[in-house]
N, C-alpha and C positions, 0 to 999 in steps of 0.2 A: 464488445470485449468477450473473451472466452472464459466466462466465469465458471462454467461447468467443468472445463478442463483444469482450471485452477483448483477447484474443490477435489478433483480426482488426484492431482499431483500432491496436494496437501495431505490426503489420506495415504498415498504411497510413501511420502517422506515420513509421516508419523509411524507407519509400519516399519520402515527401515530403522528409525531411532528406537522403537520399542524392541525390535530384534537385537539391535546392538547393545541395548541395556541388559537384556536377558543374557546374552552371551558374555557380557562383562561380569555379571554376577557369578556365572559359572567359572570364569577365569580368575576371579579375584583371589581365591585361596592359594593359587599357584604362582601368583605374581609377586615380584619383589617390591619393597616399599618405593624404590626409585621409579619403577615403572608405573606404579599407582599414582605417585605424585606428579607424573607427567601427563598420564592419560586422563585421570579423573578431572582435573581443572579444565582441560581442553574439551572434554565431553560436556561438562557443565556449561561452559560458554556456548557451545553449539546448541545444546538443548534450550538454553535461555533465549538465544536468538530465535530459535524455532518457535518458542512460546510467544515471543513478541509478534512475529509475523503471523502466527496462527490467529491471534486476537485481531490484528489489523485486517486480515482477510475476512474474518467473521463480521467485522464492522463495515466492510466495503460493500457498496451497491453500485450497479451500473448507473452512469450519469451522462448527461449531455446538456448543452446550452440551447435554450429555445426562448425567443422573445424576451431578452434581458432577464432570464431566470435560469437557475441551475435546477434541472429536473433530475431527481434521484428516484429510480424505480426499482425497488426491491421486491421480494416475493410478498405479494399481497398488500403492498403499500406503494404509494406514489407521493412524492413530496416536491413542491416547487419552492425554491428559495430565491428571492430577488437578488440579483448580483450586487446591488447596493448594500446588502446586509453582510457581504463577505469582507472580512478584515484582511486576511492574507491567504495565500496559496503557496504551498511548498510541496516538494516531492522527496521521496526517499527510495533508495535502491532496496531491492529484496535480495536475499542470499539463497534461500531455499525454495520456497514453495510456489512462487509465481514465475518460475523460470519456464520458458517454452522449450520443451525437449526436442523440437524439430530443428532447432538451430542453436549453435553455441553463442551467437552474438545477439540474437533477438530475445529480449526478456520483457517482463512487465515490471513496473515499479508502482509504488504507492503514491497517490496524489492526496495530500491532506489539505482540506479546506477549513479554515478557521472562521467562524461567524463572529459578528460583533458582540454577541452575548457570551463568547468563549467556547461554544460548542464546536467540536471537531468532527468532521465528516470525511470518510475515506472512500476513494474509488481507485481503480487500477488504470494505468496508462502504459502505452508501448514505450519501450526504452531500449537502448543498446547497453552492453555490459559496462563499458568504461565511459559512458556519456555523463557529463557533469554540467548542470544538475540532471538528475534522472528524469527521463521523459521531457527533454528540453523543449521540443516543439509544442507539445500539449501544454506544458507549464507556461510557456510564453504566450500561447494563444489564450489561455484561461486568464492570465494576469492582464493581458490587453483588453479582453472582454470586460473584466471587472472595472478596469480603469475607464474604459469608454462609457460604461453604464453610470459610474460615479460622476464623470464630468458632464454627461448628458443631463442628469437630473438638475444640477444647479443652473444650467443653461436654460432649461424649461422654466424654472422659477423666475429668472431674470427676464425672459421673453414675455411672461404673462403680466409682469408689473408695469 
C-alpha cells in the first residue's frame, strides 16, 4: 500500500482546508447572513469529515494475511492477530485524503477489522469510486479467510477427539 503518499495527500488536504479557513475569516465581515448560513455549515461538514478521515489514517497500519494470522506492521511495531479472534470486517469509502491523484476512478478505502474484544483496527485497501462495498475484492477475500480459519479450528478439534 502507498502509505507515504497517503500521508503526503493528507498534509496537502489539511493545508487546503487551513487556507480556505483563513480566507473565510477575511471574507466574513463582507458577507451577507444568507451567504454565511449556506457556506459555514457546508464547510463545517467538510472539515468534520476530514477530521474523521484524519483519525482513521492515523490509526491505519499496513496489513497482510500470513498463516492464519493478520499481520499489522506499523512503524516500530509488528502485531500478529489470529484470524479466529476477528469478529467482523467492514469497509468504508474515503472522501478526501486517501484518494489517488493519478486516477479519478482508483481510490483507497478504509478496512475496519473488529476483534472479539471490541478493539478496532484499520488499514487501507484499493477501491473504485462507486464500488459498493468499498474495496469489494479485498473485503471479500478477508471475510473468506476469517471464515475459513474459524471453520478450520472446530474441524481440528473434532479430528483429535
